[in-house]
C-alpha positions as CSV (number, residue, x, y, z in Angstrom):
1,M,-21.0,-18.9,18.0
2,Y,-17.6,-18.1,16.1
3,V,-14.7,-20.1,15.4
4,F,-11.8,-18.8,14.6
5,K,-9.3,-19.8,12.1
6,K,-5.6,-19.0,10.9
7,I,-5.5,-18.0,6.9
8,D,-3.0,-20.6,4.9
9,D,-2.9,-20.7,1.1
10,E,-6.8,-22.5,1.0
11,S,-8.0,-19.4,2.4
12,Y,-8.1,-17.3,-0.5
13,S,-11.0,-18.0,-1.9
14,D,-13.2,-17.1,1.3
15,I,-11.3,-14.0,1.2
16,K,-12.0,-13.6,-2.2
17,L,-16.1,-13.8,-1.3
18,L,-15.7,-11.4,1.7
19,Y,-14.4,-8.9,-0.8
20,H,-17.7,-9.5,-2.4
21,S,-20.0,-9.5,0.6
22,C,-18.2,-6.3,2.4
23,F,-17.0,-4.3,-0.9
24,A,-19.3,-5.7,-3.8
25,L,-15.3,-6.4,-5.2
26,N,-15.2,-9.1,-7.8
27,E,-11.5,-9.8,-7.3
28,H,-9.6,-12.3,-9.3
29,L,-8.4,-15.4,-6.8
30,S,-5.2,-15.0,-8.5
31,V,-4.4,-10.8,-7.5
32,I,-5.3,-12.1,-4.3
33,K,-2.7,-14.5,-4.3
34,K,0.1,-12.1,-5.3
35,K,-1.4,-10.0,-2.8
36,Y,-0.7,-12.6,0.1
37,S,2.3,-13.6,-1.4
38,T,4.8,-12.3,1.3
39,D,7.1,-15.0,1.0
40,F,9.7,-12.4,0.2
41,V,10.3,-11.3,3.6
42,G,10.0,-15.1,5.3
43,I,6.3,-15.2,6.3
44,K,2.8,-14.9,4.9
45,N,-0.4,-15.9,5.6
46,V,-0.5,-13.8,9.2
47,G,-4.6,-13.1,10.0
48,Y,-7.5,-15.2,11.2
49,F,-10.9,-15.7,10.2
50,A,-13.9,-15.6,12.2
51,K,-16.1,-18.6,10.8
52,D,-19.7,-19.1,12.1
53,E,-22.0,-22.2,13.0
54,N,-22.5,-23.5,9.4
55,G,-18.6,-22.9,8.6
56,N,-18.7,-19.6,6.4
57,S,-16.2,-17.2,6.9
58,V,-17.9,-14.3,8.0
59,S,-14.9,-11.5,9.6
60,Y,-11.3,-11.3,8.9
61,Y,-8.4,-9.3,10.1
62,G,-4.6,-10.0,8.8
63,V,-1.3,-8.2,8.2
64,F,1.0,-7.9,5.3
65,P,4.6,-8.8,6.4
66,A,7.4,-6.4,5.1
67,I,10.9,-5.8,6.2
68,L,11.7,-2.3,8.1
69,R,15.1,-0.2,7.7
70,Y,15.7,1.1,11.2
71,E,18.7,3.1,11.9
72,S,21.3,0.2,9.5
73,D,19.5,-2.8,10.9
74,Y,16.8,-4.7,9.5
75,Y,13.7,-5.9,11.3
76,L,10.4,-8.0,10.7
77,V,7.5,-5.8,10.8
78,A,4.0,-5.7,8.8
79,Q,0.9,-3.5,8.0
80,S,-2.8,-4.3,9.2
81,G,-5.1,-4.7,5.8
82,D,-8.2,-6.4,4.3
83,T,-10.1,-5.4,7.7
84,M,-13.4,-6.9,6.7
85,T,-16.9,-8.1,8.2
86,S,-19.9,-9.0,6.4
87,P,-22.9,-6.8,7.4
88,L,-24.7,-9.0,9.1
89,H,-22.1,-10.1,11.4
90,Q,-21.0,-6.3,12.1
91,K,-21.3,-4.9,15.7
92,K,-20.4,-8.1,17.9
93,G,-16.6,-7.5,18.3
94,L,-15.1,-9.7,15.5
95,F,-13.0,-7.1,14.2
96,T,-11.1,-6.7,18.2
97,S,-11.3,-9.9,18.9
98,L,-9.4,-11.1,15.2
99,A,-7.1,-8.2,15.3
100,K,-5.8,-9.8,19.2
101,Q,-5.2,-12.8,18.0
102,T,-3.7,-11.5,15.0
103,Y,-1.5,-10.0,17.4
104,Q,-0.6,-12.7,19.3
105,L,0.5,-14.5,16.0
106,S,2.8,-11.7,15.1
107,L,5.1,-11.5,18.3
108,Q,5.2,-15.4,18.2
109,N,6.5,-15.1,14.4
110,G,9.1,-12.3,15.7
111,I,7.3,-9.3,13.7
112,K,8.2,-6.2,16.2
113,F,4.9,-3.8,15.4
114,V,2.5,-3.5,13.1
115,F,1.9,-0.7,11.3
116,G,-1.5,1.2,8.9
117,F,-3.3,3.9,7.5
118,P,-6.7,3.6,8.8
119,N,-10.0,5.1,7.2
120,I,-12.4,7.2,9.0
121,N,-14.4,3.5,9.5
122,S,-11.6,1.6,10.9
123,Y,-9.8,4.5,13.0
124,P,-12.1,4.8,16.4
125,G,-11.4,1.0,16.7
126,F,-7.7,1.1,16.2
127,K,-7.3,3.8,18.6
128,N,-9.8,2.8,21.1
129,K,-10.2,-0.6,21.5
130,L,-6.7,-1.8,20.1
131,D,-4.6,1.0,21.7
132,W,-2.6,2.1,18.6
133,V,-0.6,4.8,18.9
134,F,-0.9,7.6,15.8
135,F,1.6,10.0,14.8
136,G,0.3,12.6,12.3
137,N,-1.5,11.7,8.6
138,M,-0.4,11.2,5.1
139,Q,0.0,13.9,3.2
140,K,-1.8,13.9,-0.4
141,F,-0.2,16.0,-3.4
142,T,-2.4,16.3,-6.0
143,I,-1.3,18.6,-9.5
144,N,-4.3,18.8,-11.9
145,V,-3.5,18.3,-15.7
146,F,-5.2,19.0,-19.0
147,T,-5.9,16.2,-20.5
148,L,-9.0,13.9,-21.9
149,P,-9.6,11.8,-18.6
150,I,-9.5,8.5,-20.5
151,C,-8.3,6.7,-17.0
152,E,-10.7,7.8,-15.2
153,L,-13.2,6.6,-17.4
154,S,-12.1,3.5,-17.6
155,S,-12.3,2.9,-13.9
156,K,-16.2,3.8,-14.1
157,W,-17.3,2.1,-17.3
158,K,-15.6,-1.0,-16.8
159,F,-15.7,-2.6,-20.3
160,L,-13.0,0.2,-20.8
161,N,-10.8,-1.0,-19.0
162,P,-8.8,-3.7,-21.1
163,L,-8.8,-1.9,-23.8
164,Y,-7.2,1.2,-21.4
165,H,-4.6,-1.3,-20.0
166,L,-3.6,-2.2,-23.7
167,F,-3.2,1.4,-24.4
168,V,-0.9,2.0,-21.0
169,E,1.1,-1.1,-21.7
170,S,1.8,0.6,-25.5
171,K,2.9,3.9,-24.2
172,L,5.0,2.8,-21.4
173,K,6.7,-0.1,-23.1
174,K,9.7,2.2,-24.1
175,Y,9.9,3.3,-20.3
176,K,9.8,-0.2,-18.1
177,I,13.0,-0.8,-16.9
178,E,13.9,-4.2,-14.3
179,P,14.6,-3.8,-11.1
180,R,17.6,-6.4,-11.2
181,N,19.6,-3.3,-13.0
182,I,19.1,-0.7,-10.5
183,D,20.9,0.3,-7.6
184,F,18.7,0.7,-4.7
185,S,20.9,2.6,-2.1
186,L,19.0,5.8,-3.9
187,F,15.8,4.1,-3.1
188,N,16.0,4.1,0.8
189,Y,17.7,7.3,1.1
190,S,16.6,8.8,4.2
191,E,17.0,11.2,6.7
192,V,15.2,9.8,9.4
193,K,15.7,6.7,10.9
194,G,13.3,3.8,9.4
195,F,12.0,3.4,6.5
196,I,10.1,0.3,4.8
197,K,13.1,-1.3,2.4
198,K,12.8,-0.9,-1.0
199,D,14.6,-4.0,-2.9
200,I,14.5,-6.2,-6.0
201,H,11.7,-8.5,-4.1
202,F,9.5,-5.8,-3.3
203,L,9.6,-4.1,-6.8
204,N,8.8,-7.6,-7.8
205,Y,6.2,-8.0,-5.5
206,K,4.2,-4.6,-6.5
207,L,4.9,-5.3,-10.0
208,A,2.7,-8.4,-9.5
209,N,-0.3,-5.9,-10.0
210,K,-0.7,-5.3,-13.1
211,N,-1.8,-1.8,-13.3
212,N,2.5,-1.4,-11.3
213,F,4.8,0.0,-13.8
214,F,8.7,0.4,-13.0
215,V,9.8,3.3,-15.6
216,E,12.9,5.8,-16.5
217,I,11.9,8.3,-17.8
218,N,14.0,11.6,-18.5
219,G,16.7,10.2,-15.9
220,F,14.0,9.7,-13.6
221,K,13.0,5.9,-12.1
222,I,9.7,6.3,-11.0
223,L,7.3,3.3,-9.6
224,L,4.4,4.0,-10.4
225,K,0.2,3.3,-10.6
226,V,-2.2,3.9,-12.9
227,D,-6.0,3.4,-11.7
228,I,-8.2,6.0,-11.6
229,H,-5.1,8.7,-11.4
230,L,-1.5,8.7,-12.3
231,I,-0.3,7.6,-8.3
232,I,3.4,7.7,-7.5
233,G,4.5,5.1,-5.3
234,E,8.0,6.1,-5.2
235,I,11.1,7.7,-6.8
236,E,14.8,7.2,-7.2
237,K,16.2,10.3,-5.0
238,I,17.0,13.3,-6.4
239,A,18.4,16.4,-6.0
240,L,16.2,19.9,-5.2
241,L,17.2,21.9,-8.5
242,D,15.8,19.2,-10.3
243,S,12.5,19.1,-9.2
244,N,10.9,21.3,-12.1
245,R,12.1,19.2,-14.4
246,F,10.8,16.4,-12.6
247,L,7.3,17.8,-12.5
248,K,7.3,18.8,-16.0
249,T,8.3,15.4,-16.7
250,I,5.3,13.2,-14.8
251,K,2.9,15.7,-15.9
252,K,3.9,14.8,-20.0
253,L,3.8,11.5,-18.9
254,A,-0.1,11.7,-17.2
255,Q,-0.9,13.3,-20.7
256,I,0.3,10.7,-22.5
257,L,-1.5,8.4,-20.5
258,A,-4.9,10.8,-20.1
259,C,-4.5,11.0,-16.7
260,K,-6.3,14.0,-15.4
261,K,-4.6,13.9,-12.0
262,I,-1.3,13.3,-10.6
263,I,-1.1,11.9,-7.0
264,F,1.5,11.6,-4.3
265,N,1.2,10.1,-1.0
266,L,3.9,10.7,1.7
267,S,4.9,11.3,5.1
268,C,6.0,14.8,6.1
269,N,9.4,13.3,7.2
270,H,9.9,11.5,3.5
271,W,12.4,13.5,1.9
272,L,10.3,14.1,-1.3
273,Y,7.8,15.6,0.8
274,D,9.8,19.2,0.7
275,I,10.9,19.8,-2.4
276,L,6.7,18.8,-3.3
277,N,5.8,21.6,-0.8
278,N,8.3,24.1,-2.4
279,S,5.3,24.3,-5.2
280,L,2.4,22.4,-4.2
281,T,-0.2,22.5,-1.0
282,P,-0.5,18.9,0.6
283,S,-3.8,17.8,1.7
284,E,-4.2,15.7,5.0
285,S,-4.7,11.6,3.8
286,L,-4.9,9.1,6.0
287,P,-3.7,9.1,10.1
288,I,-0.6,7.3,10.6
289,G,-0.8,4.5,13.3
290,F,1.4,1.6,15.0
291,Y,0.8,-0.9,17.6
292,N,3.6,-1.4,19.5
293,I,4.7,-5.1,20.2
294,D,8.2,-3.8,20.6
295,S,9.2,-0.7,22.4
296,S,12.7,-0.6,20.7
297,F,11.4,1.7,17.6
298,E,10.6,5.5,17.5
299,F,7.7,5.9,15.8
300,S,7.5,9.0,14.5
301,E,10.7,8.8,13.2
302,I,10.2,6.1,10.4
303,Q,9.0,7.4,6.9
304,F,6.2,6.2,4.5
305,S,5.3,6.5,0.8
306,G,2.8,5.5,-1.2
307,A,4.1,2.4,-2.7
308,D,3.8,1.4,1.2
309,Y,0.1,0.7,0.7
310,D,-1.0,-2.6,0.5
311,T,-3.2,-1.3,-1.7
312,F,-0.3,-0.3,-3.8
């Protein structure tokens, strides 16, 4: 017998324990608090635990609220994230039950739809048990860089991580810029109907992750993550004529940071996709899915970038 409980600010220690039991992750409590601090969109803590007869949290499903710009208007939506069940409590329908309760809570709070990028393990449950609809896959562009792979090594040998982080901080110090000084219209450029709004609140939320940086280098403004590889989350709109200079710039940056690979994740309808596709060949990444609460949206007309992942 399980009891279902909505999460609140006191629940983050339970999430920490589930991270450990499900994924062997020892995430610091402060990191979890920052990830769940979606107050900037007006709501946080949208999710449910399943607790066993001893009161232990053994399963969790939740969503991260976000703001969608769609045809010049703004809407509250949410990304599915942190789906996890302790090994001894799997195959008991907890994922489906928790998700349905979370979607009902989402409806009550004015969330228009839930989107997500489920992995191979979660995809069947979303599609077959929760009636998600899918529109293609994210596309992954990879650029290999000739350099010492210190970034990759620091993720494998944890004792190197603090030193490498200091190294990255020192190298990026002269390029870092403050979000308050930015014209965000060029981060919200789109030729499709919808995208996740990029503004100072979005950037500050992402920059709470110590591995994320907002930089300007050679005139290019970039939101990036340095974690195993150099991951480009979002960039300010650039012209096609600047594409070669941009690629040379980020390759040089990867060498400076000792990153062996540069990674982009984009939906096919993102403006940057066509620019990268001129010189790089993408591979299919995670599927793009939606749980429909409000049928007013054309999901195929919504674009995503790597910065939209809850893991970025």
